C-alpha positions as CSV (number, residue, x, y, z in Angstrom):
1,X,16.4,23.0,1.6
2,X,15.8,20.4,4.1
3,X,15.0,16.7,2.4
4,X,11.5,15.6,2.5
5,X,9.9,13.7,5.6
6,X,9.4,10.0,3.8
7,X,7.0,8.0,5.4
8,X,6.8,4.1,4.9
9,X,4.0,4.2,2.5
10,X,6.3,6.4,0.3
11,X,9.1,3.8,0.4
12,X,6.7,1.0,0.1
13,X,5.5,2.7,-3.2
14,X,8.6,3.2,-4.4
15,X,9.3,-0.8,-4.0
16,X,6.4,-1.0,-5.9
17,X,7.9,1.0,-8.2
18,X,11.0,-0.5,-8.8
19,X,9.3,-4.2,-9.0
20,X,7.0,-2.7,-11.9
21,X,11.1,-1.3,-13.7
22,X,12.5,-4.8,-12.6
23,X,9.7,-7.8,-13.1
24,X,12.5,-10.2,-13.1
25,X,14.4,-8.8,-10.3
26,X,14.4,-11.0,-6.7
27,X,13.1,-9.6,-3.6
28,X,16.3,-9.6,-2.4
29,X,17.6,-7.4,-5.5
30,X,14.9,-5.2,-4.8
31,X,15.5,-4.8,-0.9
32,X,19.4,-4.2,-2.0
33,X,18.0,-1.6,-4.4
34,X,15.9,0.4,-1.6
35,X,19.1,0.6,0.7
36,X,21.1,2.2,-1.8
37,X,18.5,5.1,-2.8
38,X,17.2,5.3,0.5
39,X,20.7,5.5,2.9
40,X,21.9,8.5,4.2
41,X,18.2,9.8,4.1
42,X,16.0,10.7,7.0
43,X,14.7,7.5,8.8
44,X,10.7,7.5,8.4
45,X,8.4,8.3,11.9
46,X,7.6,6.1,13.4
47,X,4.3,7.5,13.8
48,X,2.8,7.0,10.1
49,X,4.2,3.2,10.2
50,X,1.3,1.7,7.9
51,X,0.3,1.5,4.2
52,X,-3.1,2.8,3.8
53,X,-3.7,1.2,0.2
54,X,-2.9,-2.1,1.0
55,X,-5.2,-2.7,2.6
56,X,-7.5,-2.6,-0.9
57,X,-5.0,-5.5,-2.0
58,X,-4.3,-8.2,0.4
59,X,-5.5,-9.0,4.0
60,X,-3.9,-7.0,6.6
61,X,-2.3,-10.2,8.3
62,X,-0.5,-10.6,4.9
63,X,0.7,-6.5,4.2
64,X,1.8,-6.1,7.8
65,X,4.0,-9.0,7.9
66,X,6.7,-6.7,7.6
67,X,5.8,-3.9,9.6
68,X,7.5,-5.3,13.1
69,X,10.4,-5.3,10.9
70,X,10.3,-2.0,9.7
71,X,9.7,-0.6,13.0
72,X,12.8,-2.1,14.5
73,X,14.6,-0.4,11.5
74,X,13.2,3.0,12.5
75,X,14.2,2.5,16.1
76,X,17.5,1.2,15.3
77,X,18.3,3.4,12.7
78,X,19.4,0.7,10.2
79,X,17.6,0.7,6.4
80,X,18.7,-3.1,6.0
81,X,16.2,-3.7,8.8
82,X,13.5,-1.2,7.0
83,X,13.9,-2.6,3.3
84,X,13.8,-5.9,4.9
85,X,10.2,-5.0,6.2
86,X,9.2,-3.3,3.3
87,X,9.9,-6.4,1.1
88,X,8.6,-9.0,3.2
89,X,5.3,-6.9,2.8
90,X,5.7,-6.0,-0.7
91,X,6.1,-10.2,-1.4
92,X,3.6,-11.3,0.7
93,X,0.6,-8.9,-1.0
94,X,2.1,-9.8,-4.4
95,X,1.9,-13.4,-3.9
96,X,-1.6,-13.3,-2.5
97,X,-3.1,-11.3,-5.6
98,X,-0.7,-14.1,-8.0
99,X,-2.3,-17.0,-5.6
100,X,-6.4,-15.8,-4.8
101,X,-6.8,-12.5,-7.2
102,X,-7.2,-9.2,-5.8
103,X,-9.9,-9.2,-2.8
104,X,-13.6,-9.6,-3.5
105,X,-12.8,-11.1,-6.9
106,X,-12.3,-14.8,-5.8
107,X,-14.5,-14.5,-3.1
108,X,-17.3,-12.4,-1.4
109,X,-15.4,-12.7,2.2
110,X,-13.2,-9.7,1.0
111,X,-16.1,-7.3,-0.9
112,X,-16.3,-4.2,1.1
113,X,-19.4,-3.1,-0.8
114,X,-21.5,-6.4,0.4
115,X,-24.7,-5.2,2.0
116,X,-24.0,-1.3,1.2
117,X,-24.0,-0.8,-2.3
118,X,-28.0,-0.5,-2.1
119,X,-28.2,2.1,1.2
120,X,-24.9,3.8,-0.3
121,X,-27.2,4.4,-3.9
122,X,-29.9,5.3,-2.0
123,X,-28.2,8.0,0.5
124,X,-27.0,9.4,-2.6
125,X,-29.7,9.7,-4.4
126,X,-31.5,11.5,-1.5
127,X,-28.7,13.8,-0.3
128,X,-26.3,14.7,-3.2
129,X,-27.7,17.3,-5.3
130,X,-28.0,16.2,-8.8
131,X,-25.3,18.7,-10.4
132,X,-22.7,17.6,-8.0
133,X,-23.8,14.2,-8.4
134,X,-22.8,14.9,-11.9
135,X,-19.8,16.1,-11.3
136,X,-18.6,13.6,-9.4
137,X,-19.7,10.7,-12.1
138,X,-18.0,12.9,-15.1
139,X,-14.8,13.0,-12.3
140,X,-14.8,9.3,-11.8
141,X,-15.0,8.6,-15.9
142,X,-11.5,10.7,-16.2
């Protein structure tokens, strides 16, 4: 059976998991663990380079910092370079959160609901059937 094709986002999530498992580890150690874990595996596709969930954690210029390194690693088939890019993006994101908090917490500039919350609620109330609305609210609480 062929190994499942990894994406950059999968590798990034694994790096986050390694940071949670080893919170005292340096980024260099995290990078080394990534290389050890993924060496010999198929490289991620270059057409799925983004890490979508990171957009909610930090400004794009922070979490995308490592993407050029990741792309070069994919092109050169070099896990070391991919791990460098992953840990750079992870470090930038974690530093942003540590210094400023999550986007929207400390400032209104990053608040993605600014100006749309009232129209959104109006639209949901108008177009969503009550039973579907109750089901969505119930699932959100779980």
